N, C-alpha and C positions, 0 to 999 in steps of 0.2 A: 392468527388473523386479527387485525385491529377492528373490533366490531364497532366501538364508539369512536367517532372522529375526535381527535385531540384538538381543542380550540386553537392552540398556537400553530397547528399545522395547516389550518384552513387559509384559503386565499380569499381576500375580500374582493368581491365584484361590485358593480354599480347597484345590483339588486339583492345583495346579501352574500352569504359565505358559500364557498365552493370547496369541495374536497378533491384533491388530485390523486389519481390512482395510477401507479407505475409498475409495470412488469418489465423485466429485462431478458434479452437473449444475448448471452455473451458467446462470441466465437473466439476460442482460445486455440492457438496453434500448438499442436502436440510437440514436445521436445523429443525429437527422434532424428537419427542421421538420415533415414530413408523415408520415402513417402508411404501413404497408407496402403497402396496396392502395388507399388513398384519399388525397385531398388534405387531409383534416381535420388540425387542429393537434395536435401531440404535447405541447404545453406543459403543465407540471405545474400542478395547481391548477385554477382556472377553476370557474365554477358547474357543478354536476352536469349532465351531458348537453349541455354547450355546445360541446364539440369532437366532434360526431358528424355524419358525413355519411350520406347514404342508403345507401351501401355498408356502413358500420359497423353501421347499424341493420338490415341484411339485408332491405331493402325488395324486393318482388318485381321481378325483371328487372334488378336492379343487378349489374354485373359488376366483378370486381376488376381493377385495372391495376397492374402492378408499378412500385414506386418505385425508379428507377435508383440514387438516392443510397444507399438501404439495401443494394442489391447491392454497390455500391462499398465501403461500410463493412464488409460481411461479408468481402469479399475482402481488404481492408486488415487486418482482424483476423486472418484466416487466415495472411497473410504474416508478421504480427507473432508468430504462434505457430509459425513455421517449418513450416507445414503444407502439405499437398498441396491445390492449388486444383483443383476439378473443373470442367472447361470445360463439362460438361453436367450439369445437376441438374434435379430434378423436384419440383414442389409437389404434396403429397398432402392429401387430406381425412382428418382424424382425427375420427371420429364419436363424440360423446358429448353428452348433454343437460346443459346448465348454464344457470341462469337469466340469467347475464350474458354468454352467448355466443349472440347472437340467431340466428345461422345454423343452430345445431344441430350445427355441426361447426367444427373449428379448421383453418385452412389452415397446414400444417406441411410438413416434409420427412422422409421415412422412409427408403426404400432408397437414394435418390440425393441425399445432402446436397451443399451448395455447397462445403464444405471437408472434407477427409479428415484423415488422421493428422498430428499435429504433436507438439510437446513444450514443456514449460516447465521451466526450471532454477530450483530454489528453494534459496536460501542460508539455512541455519539459523543461529541465533545461535552455536551451538557450533563453527561453521566447516565443518560438513558440507554438501555440496551434494547435493540429490536431484533426480533427473530424473523428471518426471511426464509420462507419455504422454497425448497428447490423442487421443481416439478419433475425434471429428468435431465440426464446428460447423455447425448448420443454422439456417435462418431460420423463424420462425413468428409468428403473431399473438398478442398478449396478449388476455386476456379482460377484461371490465369488472369492476366491483366491486359486490358485494351489501352493502348497509348494513342491519344488523339492529337498530340502536339508535335509529332515528329515530321509530319509531311502536310502540305497544304490541302491535298485532296484525298489522302488515304489514311485509314487507321491501321496501326500496327498491333500485333498480338504477341505478348511475351508469355510463354507457357511454363516458365520456371516454377510458378506457384501451383500450377494445375496438378491436382492429385495429392497435394500436401495434406496431412491429417489435421482435421479440426475437431475440437470438442465443442459442441453447442450446449451451453449450460442455460437451461430455461428456468427463470424464477417464477414463483406465483405472484399475483398482483398485490404484494404485501407492502410495497413502498409508498410513502405518502408525501414525500417532498423531494426537491432536487438535492438537498443536502443528504438525505437518507440514501438516495440513489448513488451519489458520489461516494459516500462512505461504504456502501455495499460493494461497489466495483473495486474500491481500494482494498477492502478486506478479502474479497475473492481472489484478487491478484496476489495478495500476500500469501494466501493458503497455497495457491498453485506454485508460486515461487519456492516456498518451503518444501513442497513435495518434489520439486524439480520436474513438473510435468508440462510447464509452459513458462517461457522466460518473461512473459508479461510486458514485452517491449512494444508499447503502443505506437511509437514513432515508426517502427518497421512493420506495423500491422499484425503483430503476433497476438494482439488482444483487441478485439473490436466489439462494439455493443450495438445491438438493435434495441431501441427504447420504445416501449408501448406506453402511450399516455392517453388517459381519458379523464373526464371530470364529471362530478355529480353533486347534487345537493346532499348534504350530510344525511345519512340514513336511507337514501334512495337506492334503487338497483344500479348496477354498473352502467356507465354511459358507453357510447360507441368510441372505440379506440382508434388512434392513428399510430402507425409505426414509423419511427425515424431510423433510417438504415445506416449501418456502418459508421458510427461515431467513434473517432479514434483517439479521444483524450478525455480525461476525467473532468477537466474544466468545461470542455464543449458539451459533455453529457448534461452538466448542470445548466448551462445556458440554453441548450435545446429544450429541456423540460420546462424551464421558466417561460420561454417564449411560447411554446406549444400550448401550455396550460392557459396562458393569457389569451391566445388566439381562439381557443375553443370556447372559453368563457364569453369572450366578446361576441362570437357568433350566436351562442345560445341565448345570451341576454338580449340580442337583437331579434329574437324569435326565429333564428335559422336552425338548421339541423347539421350535425356532424356526419360526414360520409366516411366510411372506413376506407383508408387509403394508405399508401406508402409515401413517406416524405423524406427529403434530404435536409441536413443542416448545413447552412452556409456560414462558416466561422467568420468570414470577412464582414458579412452583414449582421451576424448574430441572429439569423432567423431561419425558420424551416420553410421549405417550399414543396409543392406537390410534385410527385414523380410518376406515380401510376396508381390506378385503383387497385385495391388489395386483392391478390389471388386467394382463393380458398384452397384447402387441401385437395379437393377433388379436381381442381384445375391441373394439378400436377400428375394425375393418373399414376399414383404410387402403385408399384407391385414388387414382390420380392425379386431381388436380382437373381436371374437363373444361373449366373456364372459363379455364385457364391453360396456355399451351404450355410444353413443356420449356424451361428456361432455358439458352441457349447463349452462352457467353462466348468472345470471340476472344482468342488469345494476346496480341495487341497491347493489349487492354483490361487484362489482368493485368499486363503489362510496364509499362504506364503508371502503374498504381496503385503498383507496386513502386518505380518511379523516384522517386515523391514521398513515400516513407515517411520519417518522422523518424528520428533516431538513437535506438535503443531502450535501455531501462535496462541490459541486459547489456553492450552495446557502450560505452555512456557510462561505465559503471563501470570497464571495462577501460582506457579512455582516461584516466580520472582517476588510476588507479593508475600508469599508464605515464607520463603527462605531468606530473602534479603530485606524484608520489612519495607518494601517500596509501596508507594501509593499506587492505586489502580491506574491513574493517569500516566505516571512515570513508567510503570511496567509496560503499558500500552505503547508508549513512544519507543521504548527499547526493542520490543518484539516486532515492530512494523516491518523490519527486514531481518532476515536470518543472520546476515553478516554483522549488523549492529548489536544484535542479541549476543552473538558469540564474542564480539569485542568487549562488551560490557562484562560478560562472565569472566573473561580473562583478567580484567581489571579488578573485579570484585572478589575473586577467589581468596578466601582467608582474610578479607579486609572488611571494613565497615561498608555494607551494601549501599546505605543511603548516601554516604559521602561519595562513593564510587559513582553512583548514578548521577549525582549532582554534577560531578566533574565531566562525566561522559556527555550528559545532555546539554548542560549550559555552556561549558567551555569548549569541549571538543566539537560537538555537533554545531554549535554556534559558529565556530571558526570554519568548519568544513562548508557550511551553508554559504558563509560570506565569500569563500573562495570557489564556490561552485564545484566542490569535490564530494565524492562519496567516501564511505569509511574505508573502502579497499585502497583508496589513494591517499590515506592519511599519512602525513610525514611523521606522525608520532605513533609509536607502537603501544600496544596494551601494556607491555612490560614497563615502558617509560612512564606512562600515565600512572600505572600502579605504584611506581617508585615515588612519584610526587605525592600521591595519596598517603603512602607510608610516612613520608617525611612530615606531612601535616599531622598525622595521627600520633607520631612520636613527639610532636611539638618541637622538632628540630627547626622547622620554618613555620611562619604564620601564614594565614590564608592570603594576606596581601603579598608576601614574598613569593608564595606559590604561584600567583598570577604572573609575576615577573619571570619566575623559573619556567613556567609553561611557555612563555613567549620565546625564551632562549632555546629551549629544547625543540620547539616547533620550527624555529628559523635555522638553528645551527646543528640540531641533533645532539647526541652525546648522552652520557649517563647522568641522570639528575643528581645522584648523590655526589659524584665526582665534581660536578659543576658547583654545587653548594659549598663543598670543601675548598675548591680552587678559588672561588670568587668571594669567599668569606660571607656567605649569605645566611649563615645560621642565625636563628633568633636568639637574643640574649635572654637566658633564663636564670643567669647567675644573679641571685637576689642582691648580693653585695654591690655589684656593678650598677644595677638599676637604682639601688638606694642612694648611691653617691650622686647619680644624675638628679634624682628627685630633690635631694638636699640642696644642691646648687640652685635649682630652678626656684625652689620655695624661698631660699635666701635672697635671690634677686627680685622676687615678686611678693614681698611680705604683705603688702597691702591687699593683693588679690587673694592671698592665703587666708587673710582675716575674713574677706567677703565670702570665700568659699564655705567657711564654717557656718555662716548664716544662710548661704544660698548654695546647697550642695550640687546644683546642676553645673556650677562653674568647674567642677572636677574635670569635665570634658576638655576644657581649655588646657588644663595641666597635662592630661593624658596626651593631647596633641603635641605639647612642648617636649615631653619625654620621648615620644615616638620620633620627633624630628631630631632630637639630640642623639638618638641611637641609630639614626639612618634607617628608621623603620624596622629595626631588628629586635627591639625589646618585646618581650612577651606581653601582649595587651592585658591579659588577665592578671599577671603578676603586677604590672604597673598600677592597675586599678586598685588591687588589694592594698599595696604598699601606700598609695596616695591616701586612701581612706584612713589608714592607720595613722599616717603622719599628720593629716589635717584634722584628725579626730572627728570624721563624719560618720 
């Protein structure tokens, strides 16, 4: 917990500094073929109401049956968050009326969630690492979707999403700025995607955030918070926090008070607006669901899930720094997605890790970003990029030629070695051939050669001339050394 407010994280108001306190509730859709309590499909899309079983539609006499895969995914997520796994947990009914919640209640977990306290370490771009406490992770059903734009006088209800399993991941109020909140959601999304427990697709609503924002004078008790519901992009999360913090500071500085309420973020206007006054837990009349027994996990079940966890981003990052000699920043960029980390490792195996990282991050990612592609759609394979790195390492080609070669392989494909052979792209390392070129250039420019002895920086001009004469293929190191010897510098 950050006890002392960090000066650079404070927001300046008209009457002094304010500290913004942020807590998040992330709703992550569980990756599973069937819903939490029914066998209906969870596939995105589909005709309205085509993925709905009798249980999802709350037909009389229908009973929920727990989907074991969803339980396994929740435990896997808890272990990935270094959290306490509760061997005994209880499903509760949370009662509220909603047109797209046919039961008239949501099955959720209240006092006894499946996962207890954990933590996420978030690396900020400035090199600071912040620890965000996780309060709990519980399972609950998603509601359906009301559609208000299909008919002039009626609303339609699509229940395809009704009953889909969600993990609600609740953080402690440990975040202190919009940037920290954005980095936290990004990191949490990465962990869930590594684990395979949520696809993290925010456009399709698989990951949504409720953002709690309050402000206070540094060192004072926590202020009254407002909750911004269902924000579905990392950029919008940042904008919503910035706007809401300013709004609350403005009210308090004018002598007003903040009322606890639920708000919505309007991305078009970039502002939050009031939706309803905030319900308290007792308003929902929680009680254990009589149709579901308490969920009891065996220690062996948890151990089995633990044994099959993949290497997670933090561990992978530490290994990249250790084994490949990468900077913490470069390793962080590479592990942000499991696929990019795998691609890098395929390129780096048995090669110079730093050079491999350089080519993957700067050339490959740069080009993919420019063309709006992800690494899975890369026209260049790890084997092809690895071959380019080998050719540079062997000094068969120079870094400059490598960029031309990268361009050819990207556009036309093919084996980099064969292309270098066929197109005569090898760099000239034959000292005799380079020497002949240098002798001719010095003979043609004897006046400049004399000046260079007095002013050694002129050697750059000669290097340029030799590179030009060789069609960019002379080994720059050899050219430099020979020129120094010939000009007596």
